[in-house]
C-alpha positions in Angstrom: -16.0 16.0 -20.7 -12.3 15.0 -20.3 -13.1 11.4 -21.5 -13.1 12.6 -25.1 -9.6 14.0 -24.7 -8.5 10.7 -23.1 -9.9 8.8 -26.1 -8.1 11.1 -28.5 -4.9 10.5 -26.6 -5.4 6.8 -26.8 -5.8 6.9 -30.5 -2.8 9.2 -30.9 -0.7 6.7 -28.9 -2.0 3.8 -31.0 -1.3 5.7 -34.3 2.2 6.6 -33.1 3.1 3.2 -31.9 1.4 1.0 -34.6 1.3 3.4 -37.5 -0.3 1.7 -40.6 -1.4 -1.3 -38.6 -3.7 0.8 -36.4 -6.5 0.0 -38.9 -6.1 -3.7 -38.1 -6.8 -3.3 -34.4 -10.0 -5.1 -33.3 -10.1 -4.4 -29.6 -8.5 -2.0 -27.1 -8.4 -2.7 -23.4 -7.9 0.3 -21.1 -7.2 -0.2 -17.4 -8.4 2.6 -15.1 -8.0 2.8 -11.4 -10.9 4.0 -9.2 -8.9 7.1 -8.4 -8.2 8.0 -12.0 -11.5 9.9 -12.3 -12.6 7.9 -15.4 -16.1 6.6 -15.6 -16.3 3.5 -17.8 -19.7 4.5 -19.3 -18.5 8.0 -20.1 -15.3 6.8 -21.7 -17.3 4.2 -23.7 -19.6 7.0 -24.9 -16.6 9.2 -25.9 -15.0 6.2 -27.7 -18.3 5.6 -29.6 -18.5 9.3 -30.6 -14.8 9.3 -31.7 -15.1 6.2 -33.9 -18.4 7.5 -35.4 -16.4 10.5 -36.7 -13.4 8.4 -37.8 -14.8 5.6 -39.9 -11.5 3.7 -40.3 -11.9 2.7 -36.6 -15.6 1.8 -36.8 -15.0 -1.9 -36.2 -12.9 -1.3 -33.1 -14.1 -2.3 -29.6 -13.2 -0.9 -26.2 -13.1 -2.7 -22.9 -12.5 -0.8 -19.7 -11.1 -2.7 -16.7 -11.4 -0.9 -13.4 -8.8 -1.5 -10.7 -9.6 -1.3 -7.0 -7.7 1.0 -4.8 -4.8 -0.7 -3.0 -2.8 1.0 -0.3 0.3 -0.1 1.6 0.5 -0.1 5.4 4.0 0.7 6.7 3.1 -0.6 10.2 2.5 -4.2 9.3 4.2 -4.0 5.8 1.1 -5.3 4.0 -1.0 -4.1 1.1 -4.8 -3.7 1.7 -7.8 -2.9 -0.4 -9.4 0.5 0.3 -13.2 0.1 0.7 -15.8 2.8 1.3 -13.1 5.5 1.2 -11.4 4.1 4.3 -7.7 4.3 4.0 -7.2 2.2 7.1 -5.4 -1.1 7.2 -6.9 -4.1 9.1 -4.3 -3.5 11.8 -5.9 -0.1 12.4 -3.2 2.1 10.9 -4.2 4.8 8.5 -2.3 5.0 5.2 -2.4 7.1 2.1 0.5 5.2 0.4 -1.4 4.2 -2.8 0.0 1.2 -4.7 -2.8 0.8 -7.2 -5.8 2.9 -8.2 -4.4 6.0 -9.9 -3.5 4.3 -13.1 -4.9 4.9 -16.6 -3.2 3.0 -19.5 -3.7 0.9 -22.6 -3.4 -2.6 -21.2 -4.1 -4.7 -24.3 -4.3 -4.3 -28.0 -5.9 -7.1 -30.0 -5.5 -7.3 -33.8 -7.9 -8.8 -36.3 -6.9 -12.3 -37.3 -5.5 -12.7 -40.8 -6.9 -15.6 -42.8 
């Protein structure tokens, strides 16, 4: 289950970047492209397992945003959405020039509000 190693990497990145403030994080948003081989349900399960073992994070939430696959057609110089695994532009030209869909990154970190 590579999702657990992804979650561990997410927390390592947060700890490295935010240091002591990492305990004040309320919500993490992760963006994953359809080609990143990340299943939202599995990454949520891995996240839940990780925070269950690390109680300082128990109030944190995870949101996974899934990006569509977008490819670029060099014939008509347009980007198009890949649907049903068809990497063919509406002009009929095949293309494997991926512009979006491989990504996996922390897209947003929301901190608890101070009173």
